[in-house]
C-alpha positions as CSV (number, residue, x, y, z in Angstrom):
1,X,116.3,-156.3,57.9
2,X,117.7,-159.7,58.7
3,X,120.8,-158.9,56.7
4,X,121.3,-155.6,58.5
5,X,121.1,-157.2,61.9
6,X,123.5,-159.9,60.9
7,X,126.0,-157.5,59.4
8,X,125.9,-155.3,62.5
9,X,126.6,-158.3,64.7
10,X,129.5,-159.4,62.5
11,X,131.0,-155.9,62.5
12,X,130.8,-155.7,66.3
13,X,132.4,-159.2,66.6
14,X,135.3,-158.2,64.3
15,X,135.7,-154.8,66.1
16,X,135.9,-156.4,69.6
17,X,139.2,-158.3,69.0
18,X,137.9,-160.5,66.3
19,X,135.5,-162.3,68.7
20,X,138.5,-164.1,70.4
21,X,137.8,-162.2,73.5
22,X,134.3,-160.7,73.7
23,X,134.2,-157.5,75.8
24,X,130.5,-156.6,76.4
25,X,129.5,-153.0,76.6
26,X,130.3,-151.1,79.8
27,X,127.9,-148.5,81.1
28,X,128.9,-145.4,83.1
29,X,128.5,-145.7,86.9
30,X,127.8,-142.8,89.2
31,X,131.3,-142.8,90.6
32,X,132.6,-141.6,87.3
33,X,130.2,-138.7,87.2
34,X,130.9,-137.7,90.8
35,X,134.6,-137.4,90.3
36,X,135.5,-134.1,88.6
37,X,139.2,-134.0,89.7
38,X,140.4,-136.5,87.1
39,X,141.8,-135.1,83.8
40,X,140.2,-136.7,80.8
41,X,142.0,-136.8,77.5
42,X,139.8,-137.0,74.4
43,X,141.3,-138.5,71.3
44,X,140.6,-140.4,68.1
45,X,142.2,-143.3,66.4
46,X,142.9,-143.0,62.7
47,X,139.5,-142.9,61.0
48,X,138.9,-145.7,58.5
49,X,138.6,-144.3,54.9
50,X,135.2,-144.9,53.3
51,X,135.1,-147.9,51.0
52,X,132.7,-150.3,49.4
53,X,132.7,-153.7,51.1
54,X,131.5,-156.7,49.1
55,X,130.4,-159.5,51.5
56,X,128.8,-162.9,51.2
57,X,129.6,-166.2,49.7
58,X,132.0,-165.3,46.8
59,X,134.9,-167.2,45.3
60,X,138.0,-165.3,44.1
61,X,136.7,-165.1,40.5
62,X,133.3,-164.0,41.8
63,X,134.9,-161.2,43.9
64,X,136.9,-160.0,40.9
65,X,133.8,-159.8,38.8
66,X,131.8,-158.1,41.4
67,X,134.6,-155.6,42.2
68,X,134.7,-154.7,38.5
69,X,130.9,-154.3,38.2
70,X,130.9,-152.0,41.3
71,X,134.0,-150.0,40.4
72,X,132.0,-146.8,39.7
73,X,130.1,-147.1,42.9
74,X,133.3,-147.9,44.8
75,X,135.0,-144.8,43.4
76,X,132.0,-142.7,44.5
77,X,131.9,-144.2,48.1
78,X,135.6,-143.3,48.5
79,X,134.7,-139.6,48.0
80,X,132.4,-139.4,51.0
81,X,133.4,-136.7,53.5
82,X,134.3,-137.6,57.1
83,X,135.1,-134.1,58.3
84,X,132.1,-134.1,60.7
85,X,133.1,-137.2,62.5
86,X,136.6,-135.9,63.0
87,X,135.3,-132.9,65.0
88,X,133.9,-135.3,67.7
89,X,136.7,-134.8,70.3
90,X,136.3,-131.0,70.3
91,X,132.5,-131.3,70.8
92,X,132.9,-133.8,73.6
93,X,135.6,-131.7,75.4
94,X,133.2,-128.7,75.4
95,X,130.4,-130.9,76.8
96,X,132.6,-132.2,79.6
97,X,134.0,-128.7,80.4
98,X,130.5,-127.3,80.5
99,X,129.7,-129.8,83.2
100,X,132.8,-128.9,85.3
101,X,135.1,-131.8,84.3
102,X,138.7,-131.3,83.4
103,X,139.0,-132.3,79.7
104,X,141.7,-131.8,77.1
105,X,141.8,-132.5,73.4
106,X,144.6,-134.8,72.3
107,X,145.4,-133.8,68.7
108,X,147.5,-136.8,67.8
109,X,145.8,-139.9,66.5
110,X,146.1,-142.6,69.1
111,X,147.4,-146.0,67.8
112,X,146.4,-148.5,70.5
113,X,148.3,-151.3,68.8
114,X,151.6,-149.6,69.8
115,X,151.1,-150.4,73.4
116,X,151.9,-153.6,75.2
117,X,149.2,-156.2,74.9
118,X,148.0,-157.7,78.2
119,X,146.0,-160.8,79.1
120,X,142.3,-160.4,78.4
121,X,140.2,-159.6,81.5
122,X,136.6,-158.6,81.1
123,X,136.2,-154.9,82.0
124,X,139.7,-154.0,81.1
125,X,141.5,-152.8,77.9
126,X,143.9,-155.3,76.5
127,X,146.7,-152.8,76.3
128,X,148.9,-151.2,78.9
129,X,148.5,-147.4,78.2
130,X,149.8,-146.2,81.6
131,X,152.6,-144.3,79.8
132,X,149.9,-141.8,78.5
133,X,149.5,-140.4,82.0
134,X,152.9,-138.8,81.8
135,X,152.8,-138.1,78.0
136,X,149.6,-136.1,78.1
137,X,149.1,-135.3,81.8
138,X,145.8,-137.3,81.9
139,X,144.2,-139.7,84.3
140,X,141.5,-141.1,81.9
141,X,141.5,-141.5,78.2
142,X,138.4,-141.3,76.0
143,X,139.2,-142.9,72.6
144,X,136.7,-142.5,69.7
145,X,137.5,-145.2,67.2
146,X,135.8,-145.2,63.8
147,X,136.8,-148.6,62.5
148,X,134.7,-148.9,59.3
149,X,133.0,-146.4,57.1
150,X,131.4,-146.6,53.6
151,X,128.9,-149.0,52.3
152,X,128.4,-152.8,52.2
153,X,126.7,-155.0,49.6
154,X,126.2,-158.7,49.9
155,X,126.5,-161.3,47.1
156,X,125.9,-164.9,46.5
157,X,128.5,-165.8,43.9
158,X,127.9,-163.0,41.3
159,X,124.3,-162.4,42.3
160,X,123.6,-159.4,44.6
161,X,121.5,-160.2,47.6
162,X,121.3,-156.7,48.9
163,X,121.5,-153.1,47.7
164,X,124.5,-151.1,48.9
165,X,123.9,-150.0,52.5
166,X,125.9,-147.2,54.1
167,X,127.5,-148.1,57.4
168,X,129.6,-146.5,60.2
169,X,131.0,-148.8,62.8
170,X,133.4,-148.3,65.7
171,X,133.9,-148.0,69.5
172,X,133.7,-145.4,72.2
173,X,136.3,-146.3,74.9
174,X,136.8,-144.6,78.2
175,X,139.7,-146.1,80.2
176,X,141.5,-145.4,83.5
177,X,145.0,-144.8,82.2
178,X,146.7,-146.2,85.4
179,X,145.2,-149.7,85.4
180,X,143.4,-150.0,82.0
181,X,140.0,-150.4,83.6
182,X,137.2,-149.7,81.3
183,X,134.9,-146.9,82.6
184,X,132.7,-146.9,79.4
185,X,132.8,-149.2,76.4
186,X,130.3,-148.7,73.5
187,X,130.8,-150.8,70.3
188,X,128.4,-149.8,67.6
189,X,127.4,-150.4,63.9
190,X,125.0,-147.9,62.4
191,X,123.5,-148.8,59.0
192,X,121.2,-146.6,56.9
193,X,119.5,-147.9,53.7
194,X,118.9,-145.3,51.0
195,X,115.5,-143.8,50.7
196,X,114.3,-144.4,47.1
197,X,116.5,-145.6,44.3
198,X,120.1,-146.0,45.2
199,X,121.6,-146.3,41.7
200,X,120.9,-142.8,40.4
201,X,123.7,-141.3,38.2
202,X,125.1,-139.3,41.1
203,X,124.1,-141.7,43.9
204,X,122.4,-138.9,45.7
205,X,120.0,-141.0,47.8
206,X,122.9,-143.4,48.8
207,X,125.1,-140.4,49.8
208,X,122.3,-138.8,51.8
209,X,121.9,-142.1,53.6
210,X,125.6,-142.2,54.4
211,X,125.6,-138.7,55.9
212,X,122.5,-139.6,58.0
213,X,124.4,-142.7,59.3
214,X,127.3,-140.4,60.0
215,X,125.1,-138.0,62.0
216,X,123.5,-140.8,63.9
217,X,127.0,-142.1,64.8
218,X,128.0,-138.7,66.1
219,X,124.9,-138.4,68.2
220,X,125.4,-141.9,69.6
221,X,128.9,-140.9,70.8
222,X,128.1,-137.4,72.0
223,X,124.8,-138.0,73.8
224,X,126.3,-139.8,76.9
225,X,128.4,-136.7,77.6
226,X,125.6,-134.2,77.0
227,X,122.9,-135.6,79.3
């Protein structure tokens, strides 16, 4: 469990601008829920493809050996299906509309790196996305970013120090398009160890754990808009 907590913290650190500027989570305030006149665009960034991540203290030769040993597992992890996570914007749009908010689905994947970087200020996105107001006719943008999917396994040299553990990590970001103020910011890392033996011929227990982590991630992002 210590490894899981440590890995989750590391992922969150990397997700939030590599720890250079740490933006803590931002909770909704009542003002957001009271204002139903603003148009909310709901979009995703490009979802990270599932992959096996080998972590820990490994030299280059160690990593090459460990990569070879795990090649079959790595191939299997790459086949995991992310279709359910990619339906999130449609689900959230329906939840918002059912509560009387003006929401619209943005089909294009949003690439935040294309927008001008700004000086870090806590409580604000480090990008100027004001152009999106005219592009999509929105006042607020909800971005669902799934930055890491697959499984992680830690090593010390060529000695495994953990079983493979499925993981989904990312961010939920709701921002005022006009001034880049964060109205909600939720970084997360969901890990789910396999129940039973993980190294079955078809990796069924490991796959089941991944899809459980996927479902938990969906619920984590949908629940704030369904309450």
